[in-house]
mmCIF file of the protein (N, C-alpha, C, O) and its ligand, coordinates in Angstrom:
data_MODEL
# 
_entry.id   MODEL 
# 
loop_
_entity.id 
_entity.type 
_entity.pdbx_number_of_molecules 
1 polymer     1 
2 non-polymer 1 
# 
_entity_poly.entity_id                      1 
_entity_poly.type                           'polypeptide(L)' 
_entity_poly.nstd_linkage                   no 
_entity_poly.nstd_monomer                   no 
_entity_poly.pdbx_seq_one_letter_code       MMNVVEFFRNLPHKKCHNCGQIISEKADCYGNLCDNCDSPAR 
_entity_poly.pdbx_seq_one_letter_code_can   MMNVVEFFRNLPHKKCHNCGQIISEKADCYGNLCDNCDSPAR 
_entity_poly.pdbx_strand_id                 A 
# 
loop_
_entity_poly_seq.entity_id 
_entity_poly_seq.num 
_entity_poly_seq.mon_id 
_entity_poly_seq.hetero 
1 1  MET n 
1 2  MET n 
1 3  ASN n 
1 4  VAL n 
1 5  VAL n 
1 6  GLU n 
1 7  PHE n 
1 8  PHE n 
1 9  ARG n 
1 10 ASN n 
1 11 LEU n 
1 12 PRO n 
1 13 HIS n 
1 14 LYS n 
1 15 LYS n 
1 16 CYS n 
1 17 HIS n 
1 18 ASN n 
1 19 CYS n 
1 20 GLY n 
1 21 GLN n 
1 22 ILE n 
1 23 ILE n 
1 24 SER n 
1 25 GLU n 
1 26 LYS n 
1 27 ALA n 
1 28 ASP n 
1 29 CYS n 
1 30 TYR n 
1 31 GLY n 
1 32 ASN n 
1 33 LEU n 
1 34 CYS n 
1 35 ASP n 
1 36 ASN n 
1 37 CYS n 
1 38 ASP n 
1 39 SER n 
1 40 PRO n 
1 41 ALA n 
1 42 ARG n 
# 
loop_
_struct_asym.id 
_struct_asym.entity_id 
A 1 
B 2 
# 
loop_
_chem_comp.id 
_chem_comp.type 
_chem_comp.mon_nstd_flag 
ALA 'L-peptide linking' y 
ARG 'L-peptide linking' y 
ASN 'L-peptide linking' y 
ASP 'L-peptide linking' y 
CYS 'L-peptide linking' y 
GLN 'L-peptide linking' y 
GLU 'L-peptide linking' y 
GLY 'peptide linking'   y 
HIS 'L-peptide linking' y 
ILE 'L-peptide linking' y 
LEU 'L-peptide linking' y 
LYS 'L-peptide linking' y 
MET 'L-peptide linking' y 
PHE 'L-peptide linking' y 
PRO 'L-peptide linking' y 
SER 'L-peptide linking' y 
TYR 'L-peptide linking' y 
VAL 'L-peptide linking' y 
ZN  non-polymer         . 
# 
_pdbx_entity_nonpoly.entity_id   2 
_pdbx_entity_nonpoly.name        ? 
_pdbx_entity_nonpoly.comp_id     ZN 
# 
_pdbx_nonpoly_scheme.asym_id         B 
_pdbx_nonpoly_scheme.entity_id       2 
_pdbx_nonpoly_scheme.mon_id          ZN 
_pdbx_nonpoly_scheme.ndb_seq_num     1 
_pdbx_nonpoly_scheme.pdb_seq_num     101 
_pdbx_nonpoly_scheme.auth_seq_num    101 
_pdbx_nonpoly_scheme.pdb_mon_id      ZN 
_pdbx_nonpoly_scheme.auth_mon_id     ZN 
_pdbx_nonpoly_scheme.pdb_strand_id   A 
_pdbx_nonpoly_scheme.pdb_ins_code    . 
# 
loop_
_atom_site.group_PDB 
_atom_site.id 
_atom_site.type_symbol 
_atom_site.label_atom_id 
_atom_site.label_alt_id 
_atom_site.label_comp_id 
_atom_site.label_asym_id 
_atom_site.label_entity_id 
_atom_site.label_seq_id 
_atom_site.pdbx_PDB_ins_code 
_atom_site.Cartn_x 
_atom_site.Cartn_y 
_atom_site.Cartn_z 
_atom_site.occupancy 
_atom_site.B_iso_or_equiv 
_atom_site.pdbx_formal_charge 
_atom_site.auth_seq_id 
_atom_site.auth_comp_id 
_atom_site.auth_asym_id 
_atom_site.auth_atom_id 
_atom_site.pdbx_PDB_model_num 
ATOM   1   N  N  . MET A 1 1  ? -61.267 22.984 57.579 1.00 0.00 ? 1   MET A N  1 
ATOM   2   C  CA . MET A 1 1  ? -59.884 23.524 57.567 1.00 0.00 ? 1   MET A CA 1 
ATOM   3   C  C  . MET A 1 1  ? -59.308 23.566 56.237 1.00 0.00 ? 1   MET A C  1 
ATOM   4   O  O  . MET A 1 1  ? -59.388 22.545 55.554 1.00 0.00 ? 1   MET A O  1 
ATOM   5   N  N  . MET A 1 2  ? -58.776 24.529 55.800 1.00 0.00 ? 2   MET A N  1 
ATOM   6   C  CA . MET A 1 2  ? -58.321 24.817 54.377 1.00 0.00 ? 2   MET A CA 1 
ATOM   7   C  C  . MET A 1 2  ? -57.093 23.870 54.042 1.00 0.00 ? 2   MET A C  1 
ATOM   8   O  O  . MET A 1 2  ? -56.152 23.735 54.824 1.00 0.00 ? 2   MET A O  1 
ATOM   9   N  N  . ASN A 1 3  ? -57.164 23.307 52.968 1.00 0.00 ? 3   ASN A N  1 
ATOM   10  C  CA . ASN A 1 3  ? -55.967 22.508 52.434 1.00 0.00 ? 3   ASN A CA 1 
ATOM   11  C  C  . ASN A 1 3  ? -54.863 23.484 51.939 1.00 0.00 ? 3   ASN A C  1 
ATOM   12  O  O  . ASN A 1 3  ? -55.121 24.392 51.149 1.00 0.00 ? 3   ASN A O  1 
ATOM   13  N  N  . VAL A 1 4  ? -53.703 23.269 52.406 1.00 0.00 ? 4   VAL A N  1 
ATOM   14  C  CA . VAL A 1 4  ? -52.532 24.141 52.040 1.00 0.00 ? 4   VAL A CA 1 
ATOM   15  C  C  . VAL A 1 4  ? -52.399 24.173 50.487 1.00 0.00 ? 4   VAL A C  1 
ATOM   16  O  O  . VAL A 1 4  ? -52.328 25.232 49.865 1.00 0.00 ? 4   VAL A O  1 
ATOM   17  N  N  . VAL A 1 5  ? -52.373 23.063 49.960 1.00 0.00 ? 5   VAL A N  1 
ATOM   18  C  CA . VAL A 1 5  ? -52.198 22.969 48.489 1.00 0.00 ? 5   VAL A CA 1 
ATOM   19  C  C  . VAL A 1 5  ? -53.293 23.962 47.805 1.00 0.00 ? 5   VAL A C  1 
ATOM   20  O  O  . VAL A 1 5  ? -52.963 24.836 47.003 1.00 0.00 ? 5   VAL A O  1 
ATOM   21  N  N  . GLU A 1 6  ? -54.500 23.749 48.174 1.00 0.00 ? 6   GLU A N  1 
ATOM   22  C  CA . GLU A 1 6  ? -55.527 24.543 47.510 1.00 0.00 ? 6   GLU A CA 1 
ATOM   23  C  C  . GLU A 1 6  ? -55.278 26.041 47.873 1.00 0.00 ? 6   GLU A C  1 
ATOM   24  O  O  . GLU A 1 6  ? -55.502 26.907 47.027 1.00 0.00 ? 6   GLU A O  1 
ATOM   25  N  N  . PHE A 1 7  ? -54.855 26.334 49.016 1.00 0.00 ? 7   PHE A N  1 
ATOM   26  C  CA . PHE A 1 7  ? -54.507 27.786 49.303 1.00 0.00 ? 7   PHE A CA 1 
ATOM   27  C  C  . PHE A 1 7  ? -53.552 28.444 48.407 1.00 0.00 ? 7   PHE A C  1 
ATOM   28  O  O  . PHE A 1 7  ? -53.776 29.578 47.985 1.00 0.00 ? 7   PHE A O  1 
ATOM   29  N  N  . PHE A 1 8  ? -52.483 27.778 48.090 1.00 0.00 ? 8   PHE A N  1 
ATOM   30  C  CA . PHE A 1 8  ? -51.533 28.256 47.158 1.00 0.00 ? 8   PHE A CA 1 
ATOM   31  C  C  . PHE A 1 8  ? -52.012 28.224 45.811 1.00 0.00 ? 8   PHE A C  1 
ATOM   32  O  O  . PHE A 1 8  ? -51.761 29.172 45.067 1.00 0.00 ? 8   PHE A O  1 
ATOM   33  N  N  . ARG A 1 9  ? -52.684 27.227 45.407 1.00 0.00 ? 9   ARG A N  1 
ATOM   34  C  CA . ARG A 1 9  ? -53.261 27.236 44.041 1.00 0.00 ? 9   ARG A CA 1 
ATOM   35  C  C  . ARG A 1 9  ? -54.161 28.366 43.715 1.00 0.00 ? 9   ARG A C  1 
ATOM   36  O  O  . ARG A 1 9  ? -54.275 28.792 42.565 1.00 0.00 ? 9   ARG A O  1 
ATOM   37  N  N  . ASN A 1 10 ? -54.866 28.900 44.839 1.00 0.00 ? 10  ASN A N  1 
ATOM   38  C  CA . ASN A 1 10 ? -55.748 29.946 44.588 1.00 0.00 ? 10  ASN A CA 1 
ATOM   39  C  C  . ASN A 1 10 ? -55.155 31.349 44.636 1.00 0.00 ? 10  ASN A C  1 
ATOM   40  O  O  . ASN A 1 10 ? -55.842 32.344 44.406 1.00 0.00 ? 10  ASN A O  1 
ATOM   41  N  N  . LEU A 1 11 ? -53.886 31.398 44.934 1.00 0.00 ? 11  LEU A N  1 
ATOM   42  C  CA . LEU A 1 11 ? -53.244 32.618 44.958 1.00 0.00 ? 11  LEU A CA 1 
ATOM   43  C  C  . LEU A 1 11 ? -53.111 33.195 43.639 1.00 0.00 ? 11  LEU A C  1 
ATOM   44  O  O  . LEU A 1 11 ? -52.847 32.448 42.697 1.00 0.00 ? 11  LEU A O  1 
ATOM   45  N  N  . PRO A 1 12 ? -53.269 34.485 43.452 1.00 0.00 ? 12  PRO A N  1 
ATOM   46  C  CA . PRO A 1 12 ? -53.056 35.129 42.137 1.00 0.00 ? 12  PRO A CA 1 
ATOM   47  C  C  . PRO A 1 12 ? -51.559 35.151 41.831 1.00 0.00 ? 12  PRO A C  1 
ATOM   48  O  O  . PRO A 1 12 ? -50.713 34.971 42.707 1.00 0.00 ? 12  PRO A O  1 
ATOM   49  N  N  . HIS A 1 13 ? -51.248 35.398 40.443 1.00 0.00 ? 13  HIS A N  1 
ATOM   50  C  CA . HIS A 1 13 ? -49.812 35.396 40.238 1.00 0.00 ? 13  HIS A CA 1 
ATOM   51  C  C  . HIS A 1 13 ? -49.212 36.593 40.812 1.00 0.00 ? 13  HIS A C  1 
ATOM   52  O  O  . HIS A 1 13 ? -49.784 37.683 40.835 1.00 0.00 ? 13  HIS A O  1 
ATOM   53  N  N  . LYS A 1 14 ? -48.037 36.364 41.278 1.00 0.00 ? 14  LYS A N  1 
ATOM   54  C  CA . LYS A 1 14 ? -47.394 37.429 41.961 1.00 0.00 ? 14  LYS A CA 1 
ATOM   55  C  C  . LYS A 1 14 ? -46.805 38.437 40.732 1.00 0.00 ? 14  LYS A C  1 
ATOM   56  O  O  . LYS A 1 14 ? -46.463 38.036 39.619 1.00 0.00 ? 14  LYS A O  1 
ATOM   57  N  N  . LYS A 1 15 ? -46.775 39.640 41.132 1.00 0.00 ? 15  LYS A N  1 
ATOM   58  C  CA . LYS A 1 15 ? -46.207 40.668 40.275 1.00 0.00 ? 15  LYS A CA 1 
ATOM   59  C  C  . LYS A 1 15 ? -44.984 41.465 40.922 1.00 0.00 ? 15  LYS A C  1 
ATOM   60  O  O  . LYS A 1 15 ? -45.022 41.817 42.101 1.00 0.00 ? 15  LYS A O  1 
ATOM   61  N  N  . CYS A 1 16 ? -44.043 41.695 40.198 1.00 0.00 ? 16  CYS A N  1 
ATOM   62  C  CA . CYS A 1 16 ? -42.864 42.379 40.710 1.00 0.00 ? 16  CYS A CA 1 
ATOM   63  C  C  . CYS A 1 16 ? -43.172 43.689 41.206 1.00 0.00 ? 16  CYS A C  1 
ATOM   64  O  O  . CYS A 1 16 ? -43.652 44.504 40.417 1.00 0.00 ? 16  CYS A O  1 
ATOM   65  N  N  . HIS A 1 17 ? -42.939 44.048 42.547 1.00 0.00 ? 17  HIS A N  1 
ATOM   66  C  CA . HIS A 1 17 ? -43.364 45.336 43.028 1.00 0.00 ? 17  HIS A CA 1 
ATOM   67  C  C  . HIS A 1 17 ? -42.436 46.536 42.487 1.00 0.00 ? 17  HIS A C  1 
ATOM   68  O  O  . HIS A 1 17 ? -42.684 47.711 42.760 1.00 0.00 ? 17  HIS A O  1 
ATOM   69  N  N  . ASN A 1 18 ? -41.447 46.172 41.767 1.00 0.00 ? 18  ASN A N  1 
ATOM   70  C  CA . ASN A 1 18 ? -40.754 47.203 41.196 1.00 0.00 ? 18  ASN A CA 1 
ATOM   71  C  C  . ASN A 1 18 ? -40.950 47.468 39.769 1.00 0.00 ? 18  ASN A C  1 
ATOM   72  O  O  . ASN A 1 18 ? -40.868 48.620 39.341 1.00 0.00 ? 18  ASN A O  1 
ATOM   73  N  N  . CYS A 1 19 ? -41.219 46.414 38.963 1.00 0.00 ? 19  CYS A N  1 
ATOM   74  C  CA . CYS A 1 19 ? -41.534 46.723 37.518 1.00 0.00 ? 19  CYS A CA 1 
ATOM   75  C  C  . CYS A 1 19 ? -42.859 46.152 37.068 1.00 0.00 ? 19  CYS A C  1 
ATOM   76  O  O  . CYS A 1 19 ? -43.218 46.418 35.921 1.00 0.00 ? 19  CYS A O  1 
ATOM   77  N  N  . GLY A 1 20 ? -43.634 45.394 37.841 1.00 0.00 ? 20  GLY A N  1 
ATOM   78  C  CA . GLY A 1 20 ? -44.886 44.982 37.598 1.00 0.00 ? 20  GLY A CA 1 
ATOM   79  C  C  . GLY A 1 20 ? -44.891 43.630 36.704 1.00 0.00 ? 20  GLY A C  1 
ATOM   80  O  O  . GLY A 1 20 ? -45.949 43.115 36.342 1.00 0.00 ? 20  GLY A O  1 
ATOM   81  N  N  . GLN A 1 21 ? -43.763 43.161 36.415 1.00 0.00 ? 21  GLN A N  1 
ATOM   82  C  CA . GLN A 1 21 ? -43.693 41.835 35.651 1.00 0.00 ? 21  GLN A CA 1 
ATOM   83  C  C  . GLN A 1 21 ? -44.206 40.676 36.591 1.00 0.00 ? 21  GLN A C  1 
ATOM   84  O  O  . GLN A 1 21 ? -43.941 40.559 37.787 1.00 0.00 ? 21  GLN A O  1 
ATOM   85  N  N  . ILE A 1 22 ? -45.020 39.810 35.794 1.00 0.00 ? 22  ILE A N  1 
ATOM   86  C  CA . ILE A 1 22 ? -45.497 38.508 36.484 1.00 0.00 ? 22  ILE A CA 1 
ATOM   87  C  C  . ILE A 1 22 ? -44.279 37.707 36.964 1.00 0.00 ? 22  ILE A C  1 
ATOM   88  O  O  . ILE A 1 22 ? -43.313 37.559 36.215 1.00 0.00 ? 22  ILE A O  1 
ATOM   89  N  N  . ILE A 1 23 ? -44.304 37.249 38.057 1.00 0.00 ? 23  ILE A N  1 
ATOM   90  C  CA . ILE A 1 23 ? -43.117 36.399 38.651 1.00 0.00 ? 23  ILE A CA 1 
ATOM   91  C  C  . ILE A 1 23 ? -43.587 34.989 38.464 1.00 0.00 ? 23  ILE A C  1 
ATOM   92  O  O  . ILE A 1 23 ? -44.725 34.627 38.764 1.00 0.00 ? 23  ILE A O  1 
ATOM   93  N  N  . SER A 1 24 ? -42.676 34.213 37.962 1.00 0.00 ? 24  SER A N  1 
ATOM   94  C  CA . SER A 1 24 ? -42.996 32.765 37.859 1.00 0.00 ? 24  SER A CA 1 
ATOM   95  C  C  . SER A 1 24 ? -42.922 31.978 39.162 1.00 0.00 ? 24  SER A C  1 
ATOM   96  O  O  . SER A 1 24 ? -42.293 32.433 40.118 1.00 0.00 ? 24  SER A O  1 
ATOM   97  N  N  . GLU A 1 25 ? -43.538 30.830 39.216 1.00 0.00 ? 25  GLU A N  1 
ATOM   98  C  CA . GLU A 1 25 ? -43.813 30.143 40.456 1.00 0.00 ? 25  GLU A CA 1 
ATOM   99  C  C  . GLU A 1 25 ? -42.711 29.810 41.451 1.00 0.00 ? 25  GLU A C  1 
ATOM   100 O  O  . GLU A 1 25 ? -42.937 29.662 42.652 1.00 0.00 ? 25  GLU A O  1 
ATOM   101 N  N  . LYS A 1 26 ? -41.487 29.699 40.887 1.00 0.00 ? 26  LYS A N  1 
ATOM   102 C  CA . LYS A 1 26 ? -40.391 29.355 41.616 1.00 0.00 ? 26  LYS A CA 1 
ATOM   103 C  C  . LYS A 1 26 ? -39.954 30.457 42.605 1.00 0.00 ? 26  LYS A C  1 
ATOM   104 O  O  . LYS A 1 26 ? -39.060 30.256 43.426 1.00 0.00 ? 26  LYS A O  1 
ATOM   105 N  N  . ALA A 1 27 ? -40.639 31.668 42.495 1.00 0.00 ? 27  ALA A N  1 
ATOM   106 C  CA . ALA A 1 27 ? -40.182 32.760 43.275 1.00 0.00 ? 27  ALA A CA 1 
ATOM   107 C  C  . ALA A 1 27 ? -40.734 32.950 44.587 1.00 0.00 ? 27  ALA A C  1 
ATOM   108 O  O  . ALA A 1 27 ? -40.588 34.016 45.184 1.00 0.00 ? 27  ALA A O  1 
ATOM   109 N  N  . ASP A 1 28 ? -41.354 31.983 45.064 1.00 0.00 ? 28  ASP A N  1 
ATOM   110 C  CA . ASP A 1 28 ? -42.131 32.092 46.319 1.00 0.00 ? 28  ASP A CA 1 
ATOM   111 C  C  . ASP A 1 28 ? -41.305 32.306 47.517 1.00 0.00 ? 28  ASP A C  1 
ATOM   112 O  O  . ASP A 1 28 ? -41.895 32.563 48.566 1.00 0.00 ? 28  ASP A O  1 
ATOM   113 N  N  . CYS A 1 29 ? -39.996 32.234 47.506 1.00 0.00 ? 29  CYS A N  1 
ATOM   114 C  CA . CYS A 1 29 ? -39.211 32.555 48.687 1.00 0.00 ? 29  CYS A CA 1 
ATOM   115 C  C  . CYS A 1 29 ? -38.505 33.828 48.351 1.00 0.00 ? 29  CYS A C  1 
ATOM   116 O  O  . CYS A 1 29 ? -37.687 34.219 49.184 1.00 0.00 ? 29  CYS A O  1 
ATOM   117 N  N  . TYR A 1 30 ? -38.678 34.524 47.294 1.00 0.00 ? 30  TYR A N  1 
ATOM   118 C  CA . TYR A 1 30 ? -37.951 35.685 46.957 1.00 0.00 ? 30  TYR A CA 1 
ATOM   119 C  C  . TYR A 1 30 ? -38.382 37.107 47.435 1.00 0.00 ? 30  TYR A C  1 
ATOM   120 O  O  . TYR A 1 30 ? -37.686 38.116 47.319 1.00 0.00 ? 30  TYR A O  1 
ATOM   121 N  N  . GLY A 1 31 ? -39.684 37.042 48.014 1.00 0.00 ? 31  GLY A N  1 
ATOM   122 C  CA . GLY A 1 31 ? -40.345 38.216 48.178 1.00 0.00 ? 31  GLY A CA 1 
ATOM   123 C  C  . GLY A 1 31 ? -41.097 38.635 46.993 1.00 0.00 ? 31  GLY A C  1 
ATOM   124 O  O  . GLY A 1 31 ? -41.801 37.814 46.405 1.00 0.00 ? 31  GLY A O  1 
ATOM   125 N  N  . ASN A 1 32 ? -41.001 39.877 46.587 1.00 0.00 ? 32  ASN A N  1 
ATOM   126 C  CA . ASN A 1 32 ? -41.888 40.410 45.522 1.00 0.00 ? 32  ASN A CA 1 
ATOM   127 C  C  . ASN A 1 32 ? -41.228 41.066 44.296 1.00 0.00 ? 32  ASN A C  1 
ATOM   128 O  O  . ASN A 1 32 ? -41.794 41.989 43.709 1.00 0.00 ? 32  ASN A O  1 
ATOM   129 N  N  . LEU A 1 33 ? -40.069 40.603 43.922 1.00 0.00 ? 33  LEU A N  1 
ATOM   130 C  CA . LEU A 1 33 ? -39.209 41.082 42.935 1.00 0.00 ? 33  LEU A CA 1 
ATOM   131 C  C  . LEU A 1 33 ? -39.004 40.038 41.994 1.00 0.00 ? 33  LEU A C  1 
ATOM   132 O  O  . LEU A 1 33 ? -38.797 38.877 42.348 1.00 0.00 ? 33  LEU A O  1 
ATOM   133 N  N  . CYS A 1 34 ? -39.064 40.482 40.559 1.00 0.00 ? 34  CYS A N  1 
ATOM   134 C  CA . CYS A 1 34 ? -38.810 39.460 39.569 1.00 0.00 ? 34  CYS A CA 1 
ATOM   135 C  C  . CYS A 1 34 ? -37.259 39.306 39.375 1.00 0.00 ? 34  CYS A C  1 
ATOM   136 O  O  . CYS A 1 34 ? -36.415 39.975 39.971 1.00 0.00 ? 34  CYS A O  1 
ATOM   137 N  N  . ASP A 1 35 ? -37.007 38.294 38.422 1.00 0.00 ? 35  ASP A N  1 
ATOM   138 C  CA . ASP A 1 35 ? -35.470 38.032 38.261 1.00 0.00 ? 35  ASP A CA 1 
ATOM   139 C  C  . ASP A 1 35 ? -34.582 39.232 38.055 1.00 0.00 ? 35  ASP A C  1 
ATOM   140 O  O  . ASP A 1 35 ? -33.515 39.411 38.643 1.00 0.00 ? 35  ASP A O  1 
ATOM   141 N  N  . ASN A 1 36 ? -35.126 40.039 37.164 1.00 0.00 ? 36  ASN A N  1 
ATOM   142 C  CA . ASN A 1 36 ? -34.365 41.290 36.824 1.00 0.00 ? 36  ASN A CA 1 
ATOM   143 C  C  . ASN A 1 36 ? -34.072 42.141 37.939 1.00 0.00 ? 36  ASN A C  1 
ATOM   144 O  O  . ASN A 1 36 ? -32.934 42.566 38.139 1.00 0.00 ? 36  ASN A O  1 
ATOM   145 N  N  . CYS A 1 37 ? -35.091 42.418 38.704 1.00 0.00 ? 37  CYS A N  1 
ATOM   146 C  CA . CYS A 1 37 ? -34.959 43.348 39.946 1.00 0.00 ? 37  CYS A CA 1 
ATOM   147 C  C  . CYS A 1 37 ? -34.321 42.627 41.080 1.00 0.00 ? 37  CYS A C  1 
ATOM   148 O  O  . CYS A 1 37 ? -33.704 43.242 41.949 1.00 0.00 ? 37  CYS A O  1 
ATOM   149 N  N  . ASP A 1 38 ? -34.449 41.423 41.087 1.00 0.00 ? 38  ASP A N  1 
ATOM   150 C  CA . ASP A 1 38 ? -33.841 40.658 42.306 1.00 0.00 ? 38  ASP A CA 1 
ATOM   151 C  C  . ASP A 1 38 ? -32.472 40.229 42.083 1.00 0.00 ? 38  ASP A C  1 
ATOM   152 O  O  . ASP A 1 38 ? -31.848 39.685 42.994 1.00 0.00 ? 38  ASP A O  1 
ATOM   153 N  N  . SER A 1 39 ? -31.922 40.447 40.860 1.00 0.00 ? 39  SER A N  1 
ATOM   154 C  CA . SER A 1 39 ? -30.658 39.917 40.422 1.00 0.00 ? 39  SER A CA 1 
ATOM   155 C  C  . SER A 1 39 ? -29.425 40.545 41.322 1.00 0.00 ? 39  SER A C  1 
ATOM   156 O  O  . SER A 1 39 ? -29.248 41.761 41.403 1.00 0.00 ? 39  SER A O  1 
ATOM   157 N  N  . PRO A 1 40 ? -28.686 39.682 41.916 1.00 0.00 ? 40  PRO A N  1 
ATOM   158 C  CA . PRO A 1 40 ? -27.604 40.328 42.604 1.00 0.00 ? 40  PRO A CA 1 
ATOM   159 C  C  . PRO A 1 40 ? -26.501 40.784 41.727 1.00 0.00 ? 40  PRO A C  1 
ATOM   160 O  O  . PRO A 1 40 ? -25.483 41.247 42.242 1.00 0.00 ? 40  PRO A O  1 
ATOM   161 N  N  . ALA A 1 41 ? -26.626 40.686 40.426 1.00 0.00 ? 41  ALA A N  1 
ATOM   162 C  CA . ALA A 1 41 ? -25.534 41.170 39.419 1.00 0.00 ? 41  ALA A CA 1 
ATOM   163 C  C  . ALA A 1 41 ? -25.877 42.559 38.966 1.00 0.00 ? 41  ALA A C  1 
ATOM   164 O  O  . ALA A 1 41 ? -25.419 42.960 37.896 1.00 0.00 ? 41  ALA A O  1 
ATOM   165 N  N  . ARG A 1 42 ? -26.620 43.292 39.674 1.00 0.00 ? 42  ARG A N  1 
ATOM   166 C  CA . ARG A 1 42 ? -26.893 44.680 39.229 1.00 0.00 ? 42  ARG A CA 1 
ATOM   167 C  C  . ARG A 1 42 ? -25.704 45.508 39.259 1.00 0.00 ? 42  ARG A C  1 
ATOM   168 O  O  . ARG A 1 42 ? -25.766 46.689 38.918 1.00 0.00 ? 42  ARG A O  1 
HETATM 169 ZN ZN . ZN  B 2 .  ? -39.056 43.573 38.410 1.00 0.00 2 101 ZN  A ZN 1 
# 
């Protein structure tokens, strides 16, 4: 059975689906948008 930590460690970096920027690790609950594209202050 696969270790969950290993599973997440092996994931590729997320990229913003809007602009293609690499998303930092804290964004795992944001979907697939970077800070710029996901900003509520647009
Ligand atoms: Zn973006």
